C-alpha positions, 0 to 999 in steps of 0.5 A: 860418682867423683866425691873427691876430685881434689884429693881432700879426702886422701889428704885428710886421711893421711893427716888422721892416720898419724893419730889413734882411733881413740883420745882422752882414754876412750873417746872414739876419733870421728874424724875419718868418718866426719870428713868422708861424709863432708866430702861426699856432700860437696863440702870438701872446702871445709875439711881441712879448717875442721880438721884444724880444730879437731886434730888438736884433741887427738892422740898419736897413733899407738905403736905396734908392740908385737904381731898378733898370732892368736887372733881369737885371744886378742879380740877385745884387747884394747891395749893392742890397738897398734897390733891390730892396725898393723895385722890389717895393714899387712893383710890389705897389702897382701890380698884384695880388700874385698877378700880381707873384709869377707874373711874378717867381717863374720869374726868381728860381727858378733862384737858389733858394739865395739867402741860404742859401735864406732868400730863398725861405723868407721869400717862402713865409711871406709867401705863406702868409699872403696865401693865407688872410688879408686882404692888409693893407699890412704883409702885401703889404709883407712880400712885397716885402721877401722878394722883394727879399732873394731877388733881391739874394742870387740865387745859382745852383747849379752843374751842375743836372739836373732829375729824369729818373730813377725813384728815389723821394725817400727813396732819391734823397735818400739818395744825394746825394753829400757834398762832401769839404771841409764847411768854410766858409759856404754859398756856398763849400761850394755852389761845391764842388758843380761838382767833386763826382762824381755830383752832377748824376747824383744830382739827375737820378735822382729820378723824373719826375713823372707830371704837374702834380698829381704834381709837388706830391705829389713835393714833399710827399714831399720835405718829409716825407722830409727832415723825418724825415732831420733826426731822424737826420742834423741833427747834421752842422749843427743850424742849416743842415740845417733849410733842407733842409727849410724850403726845399722847404716854402716852395715847397710853401706857394707853389704854390697861389698860382702858375700850374700851369704853374710847379709842375714847375720849382718842384719841380725847384728845390726838390729841388735846393736841399735836395739841395745843403744835404744834400751840403754839410752832412750827416754821413756816418752817422746818429745812433744810434737809441738816442740820439735823442729822442721827441717830445710825444704825445697829442691836443696833441702838434702844439701842444706841439711848437711851444710847446716850440720858442717857449720854446727861442727860436731862430728855426731851431727855431721854423721847423723845428717849423713844418714838422714839424707840417705833416709830422706833420699829413699823415703821423701819423708821430711821428717828425716831432715828434721831429725838432723836439725834436731840433732844439731839442737840436742848436741853441743856444737864444735867448740 
């Protein structure tokens, strides 16, 4: 599939690689993820106009200061973002990208909530391109930036247990307990999971996959379930609850590039990340069904869903629509596209 016959994506990557993965001190740069979703959806003509507005917010790319030697000690040190990007730039110049990804994936996976899960999401978008497109220099550079950001913001989730139960995803996600104090940023909120009664038990209650292929099936079910759940629960935090959906989808998109022996732990980490975002941002009750929107219908419903998100302009709405379209393609459930419409209602449009 030729998603970028005009070269717009590479041009956009080159513009964005002069900027850092964060701006205003801690906000994540969503530009690379959004433009990848836009070009894949046939919205390439909108990319540069969208970027003209978006890049005004961004900070310059942090400079590398000194080479990373002891990588374990440097994990989670946001002061070394430039050093981490330089390390991955060098490694990807010296070895095939799949080898570098396979080497680092299990090291980074325990810190999957890095940068409010944007590290793994950015990697997932980069890998999706590399899996079905020529590995051009800007596309390899984008993987380096994504991996570097993930490593620099690496953050462990507290008290994580792998699935060991029998519950299907739909039930297990509903039974994730909520933290009582849903205030502050995600780092503070995630820290409260350590004292949350039932947190580890709820994680472990998810059914155990029967094998490697079933781990992928279970992860797919998680993405689809979380997508539909946003429609009814997204009002807890229109922006942040997007990541309960897009983070596991990033892992799902990366699986084909990984050795199969990593699929099980990848599914477990994606489940923990989605559950964590759900716990710290989800509302106590679902929205009334009568208040919820419908999505586009007809043969062009998926394309119209992406077009509406691009017109809305917010990067989270674009990324969510991209995942909602995936779910719709798999399930045919119109509620998936309605969830993307819901996101455009709950999230402020790009100013």
